[in-house]
N, C-alpha and C positions, 0 to 999 in steps of 0.2 A: 625367666622361669616362672611359670604359672603354678600357684598352689592348688592342689586337688585334694578334696576330702571325701572319703567314702563313709556314708551313714547307713547302718543296717543293724537291726537288733539280733541277727544271727551271727555269732562270732566267726564261724568257719567261712560263711559267705563273705562277710565284711573283709576278712583278711585275704581271702582268695581273690576277690575283685581288686583289692589294693595291690596285691602282688602282680596280678595280670597287667594292670595299668602301668606299674613301675617298669615292666619289661618293654613297653612301647618306646620306640625311638622318637620321643617328643620332648619339647622344652618345658617339662613339668617337674614339680616337686610334690611327691605323694606323701601327705601327712599320715600319721598313725590313724587307723580307722576309729570311728566313734560308734558305740553301740546304743546310744540313747539320743533321741532327737532333741530333747530339751537341753542336754549337755552340749550337743552340736550347736544349738542356737546361741548359747552363752559364749562358746568359742568363737563363733562368727561375729559376735558383737565386740569381741576384744581383738580379733586378728582378721586381717583382710584375706578372705578366701576367694580365689578366682572362679573355681569350678567345684560343684558339689554333685556327687553321684549318690542318690538316696533311694531307699526303699519307700513304699507308700504305707503298707500295713504294718505299723509299729505301735506298741502299747503307749499309753499316755498321749503325747502329741503325735498325731499321725503325719505321714509324709507331706500331704497336701497342706495341712495347717502349718507345718514347719516351714514350707516354702512361702506361704502367705506372710508369716511372721518375719521371715528372713528378708523379704522384699521391702519391708518397712525400714530395715537396717541398711541394706545395700541392694539397689535395683540392678547394679552392674554384674552381680554374681550370676554365672551361668549354671543352669540346672540340667542334669540328666537323671531322669527317673528310670530306675531299674527294679521291676516288680514281677511277681508271679500272679498278680491280679490285674490282668489286662482288659478290664471292662470298659465299655464305651463311656460310662458316666465318669470314671476316673480320668480317662484321656481328655474328655471335654473340659473337666474342671482344670486339668493341668494346662491345657491350651489357653484357657481364660487367664491363667496366671503368667502367661508368656513363655511357658516351657515348650521347647521345640523338639526335644528328644524324649520319647516314651518307649523304652526298650523292655522286652519281656524276658524273664528267666526261663530256661538257662540262657545265659548271655552269649551272644555271638561275638567273639573277639574282634572281628573286622568291623562289626557294627558299632561297638563301643569306641574303637579307635577312630572311626570316621566321625562319630559324634564329638569326641574330644578335640579332634582337629578343627572342626567347625566352631567349637566353643573357644578355642585358643584364638582363632581368627577374629571372632566377635569381640573377645577381650581386647585384642590389639586395636580394633576399630574404635571401641569405646574409649581406650586410653588416648588415641590420637584426637578424637573428637573432643574429649574432655579437656585435654591440654590446649587444643586450639582455642576453645572457648575461654579457657582460663587466661591464656596469653592476651586475648582480645581485651578482657576485663582489666588485666594488669596494665596494659599499654594505654587504655583509655583513662585509667586512674592517673598515670604519669602525665599524659598530655594535658588532661584537664586540671592538673595541679590539685588533686583530691576532691574535685567537684563530683566526679563519679565515684562509685564504691569499689573497693577491692573485693575479689571473690573470697569465699570462705577459705581460710588457710589456717594451718597449725602453727601457732607461735610458741616459742621463738623459732625462727627459721634462719638458714644461712643464705646470704645473698652475695654472689660473686659478680663483679662488674669487670668487663674487659673490652678491648677494641673489637668492633664487630667483624674485623677481618679474620679473627680467630674463630668465629662462630661455626663454620663448617667442620673444622677439626675438633673443636670441643664437643659439638653435637655428635660427631662420629665416635668420639672417645667414651661418651657416657651412655651410648645406646644399649650397652649390655648390663647396665647397672640393675641389680636385682629388684629394686623398688622403683620402677619407672613412674608409677602413678604419683610418687612423691617428689618428682623432679619437674621443673618447668624451665625450658630453655628458649630464649628468643633474642631479638635485637630490635632496637628502636633508635633512630637518629644517630647511627654509627656507634652506638653503645650496645655491646652484647651483655646479656644477663643470664645467670643460672640461679634458680631458687631451689634449695634443697630443704624439704620438710621432713626428711628422715633423720635418724640419730646423727647429730652433727659431727662427732669425732669419727664415726665410721665412714661417712662420706668424705670428710676432709682427707683421710688416709687414702681413700680410693682415688680422689682427684689428684693427689700428689703422685700416686703411682701411674696415673694416665700421663702426666707430664713427663715422667721419667721414661716411659715406654714410647711416647709419641712426642719427642721434643719439638717445641714450637719455636718460631723465630723470636727475636728480641721483643719483649712486651711484658705486661703485668696484668695480674688479676687482683682486684681489691676484694678482700674477704671481710664482709660485715655480718653482724648478727642483728636481726630485726626482732624486737621484743613485742611490738604491738603496731597496729596500722598507722598510728601517728608518726612512727619513726621511719616508715618506708621511704617517703620522698626525700627526707634528710639524708638517709644513708645512700640512696640512689645517686643524688647529686654530689655527695661527698666523694663517692667512688668515681663518678664521671669526671669530676674536676681534678682527680689525681692520677688519671691514666697516663699523663705525661711523665710520671715517675720512672717510666722505662728509660728515660734519659740517663739514669744512674746504673743501668744493668746491661750486661752483654747477652744474657739469655732470659728466657721467660721466667718470671718470678711471681710468687703469691705474696701479697703484702697485707698484713693485718691492719684493720682500721685503727687500732691503738697506735700504730707507727706513723700515721699521717694526721695532719691537722690543718687548720686554717692559718693563713699568714698572720703573724702577730709581732709584738714588739721584741720578743726574744729573738726571732729570726732577723729582724732589722738590726738588732744590736750585734749579732754575729758579723754582719756585713760592715757595720760602722767600725767595729774594733779592727777588723781585717784591713779595711781601706786606710785607716789611720796608721797602722803599723807598716803597711806597704809603702805609703807615701813618705813616711819618716825614713824608712830604709833607703828609698830612692834618693831623697834629698841629701842623705849622708853619703851617697855614692856606694852603698853596700848592696850591690845587685844580687850577690849570692844570697844574702839574707832576704831580699825581696822575693826571690824565686822560692825560697823555703817557706816564707809566709804565705805565698799564693798556693803552694802545694798543700800546706796544712789547712788552708781555707777550703779547698775543694774536697779534701778528705773529710772535713767536718760536714760539708754539704751532703756528701754521699751517706755518711753515717746517720744524719738526721733527716734524710730525704727532704732536703730544703726545697721550698716551692720553686719549680723550674722556671716559670714565667717571670717570677720576681728576680731570680738569679740572672736571667738573660738581660733584663732591664738594668739591673745594677752593674753588670759588667759593661754594658754600653755606656752607662753614666761614667764609669771609671775610666774607660778608654777615651771618652770625650774629654775628660779632665786631663788625661795624659797629653793628648795632642794640643790642648790649649796651653799647658804649662811647660812642656818640654819640646825641644826640637827633635821630633821623631820622623824619620822617613817612612811614609806609608807605602810600602811595597805591595806587590800583588797579593800577598797573604792577608794583609790588614786593610787594604783599600776597600772602601765601601763596606766597612765592618758591621754597621748597624743591621742592615737586612740579612747579612750572613749569619749573625748571631741568632736572630729570630727564627732562622730556618734550621739551625744545628739541632741534631737529635741525639747527641752523645756528649757527655761531660768531658771526655778526653779531648774532643775537638775544641771545646770552649777553653779548656785549660791550656792547650797548645797555643791558641790565639793570644792568650794573655802572656804566656811565657815568651812567645815570639816578640810581642811588643816590648817586654822588659829587655829582651836581648838586643832589640834595636836601639835601646837607650845607651848601649855601650859606645856608640858613635858620638854621643853628646856629653857623656860623663867620663872624663879622662881618668879620674882617680879610681874608677871601678876596676881598671886593668891592673892597678898597682897594689892591690891587696895581696899580702903575703899568704901563702898556703895555710899557715897556722891560724891566721885571722879568719879564713873561711871555715876551718875546722871548728874554731871557737864559736862562730856564729851558728854552726850546725848543732853544736852541743847545747847552746841556749834554746834552740828551737825544738830539739828532739830528746832532751834529757829525760822526759817522762816515759820514753819507750824502753822497755826492759831489754830489748835485743840490740840496743845501740852499741856499735863497736866500730873500731877503725876499719875493719874489713867491710862492714856493711856500708859505711860512708864511702869507701873507695869504690865499691862495686855499684852502688845505687845513686850516688850524688856527684862525686867528683871524677869517677871513671879513670882512676889511677891504680897503679900497683900498690897494694896495701903495705908492703914492706917499705917501698920508697916513701909513701906517705908518712909512715911512722917515723922513719929516720929524719925526714925533712921537718916534721913537727917538732921533734926533740931538739934538732940543731937550731931551730928558730926560737924556741921557748925555754929550753933547758929543763923541761919537765915531760914526763911520759904522758901519752894520751889518757890512759886509764886513770892516772892520778888526777889529771885535770878534770876529767869527767866526774870522778868521785868527789873532788873538792867542790865542784859546782853543784852537784846534787845535794851535798850536805849543807851548802850555803842556802839553797832554796828550802831544804828541810827545816832549817832553823826558823825561817820566816813562817812556815806553816805550823810548826809546833807552838809558836807564840800566838797563833790564832785559835788555839784550843782543839786542833785536830788530834785524834788518837794516833798513837805510834804506828799501828799497822796501817792506818789510813794514809799517813804521811809516807810510809815506805812505798805504798802502791803509787802515790802521786808523784814520787821522784824517781821512779824506775826500778824499784826493788820489789815489784809486785808479788812474786812468788817466793821471796826469801826475806821476810821481815827480820829474822834472826841475823842474817848477814848485814842488813841495814844497821841494826843496833851495834854490831861489831865494828863496822866501817865508821859509824858516827863517833864511837868512843875512841877509835884509833886516831881520827883527825882532830877531834875537839878535846879529848881527854876526859870526857864525861859521857854517861849514857844519855839518851834522849830525855828520860824523866828527870835526871839530875840537872840537865841543861834548863828544862822548863822551870824547875824550882829555883835555880840560881837566877834566871832571868826575872822571875816574879819578885824575888827578894831585892833585886837591883832596882826595880821600879817602885 
């Protein structure tokens, strides 16, 4: 939609011309007319106007002086002169200022419509040419690693990075955005980019709506904010290096830059803790626990958007250790596992590969088959006690694939205690440890699975221990 402004010191004419233009079937937005050329100049300095229809003979700043001053602000604005003073000297001056349309009053509707159509086409050409030149400068800046200069841009701006395979669909999706001159879309070395210099929240909502109406295949767009030229390359390569985060999603997703980061010791510690617990469970023949430990690890990886390449290498390292330490038959699924893992593009496939390897261990660890059902349930309680929705039915449906009634009866017959009581006892046992570490009561409640019901946590704690959490903390402090 091109913005059109009518400038004329005669109110009836100004409104009449605006109303006439508004009735044309053109992609334009007609702004309220302005009766003073100096006021119009101030408006143009604050707001991007695409086409101006102006009179010449006006008090103060006349039409030709207005056009000359306007071109110092924006040479791209298209001008249509509409005047009752059609002298040759006026027309000659107008032509020297680059004005192509000099129409005399009374206005011929077909003539002004034709002039508007030509102006719209010229605006579109300017936008294309400007964007093409801007893309060239941006891409030269990236390739030269900041040896070239960025074009003049409005900071801060929003930078979306995505796989270039999505470029045609995203380009098609944003073509109707109302402020095209503030968007730059391109691709370089298999990385697509979209720069938005418009109001950030407005475009973010628009972009999300595009993805809802034009669903894309599995992939991600990294959403970064660039505050100054020195940040541009850093944010570009941060986004580029994290496009493989599509590994954790089934559909196209927008990822905020705050949710991604560089590989660090924290991420390595997640893996070290996991591998230690996994190997310990396997050495003890507790394959159910091993599977639960692996499942929790992948859940953590997805939640934290764990570096994909690092995860692949660590799982290769883990499987290599498995095959060196245990007698595992490498069947068709896990044969030649290293190159397979490097080519996997979905976390579920990687998780399945690890689960399958653990399952193969059953042939070499005889005691894994002899675990009582209640032992498996107890292991699950120890792994999942922090989840508020943990129940016998959930375990039966999602982990052990048994009838929940049968599972409950078997558990009671083997242990002499009901599942809910065992779960409550274990949660309170862990709560005691946390309370002694100076966590607040509501924090402990959330950490041991009572997230939305801290009052119920206090009741359960008192029922099992005979004390409220605060009383327990005081008595524990006195005992030490």
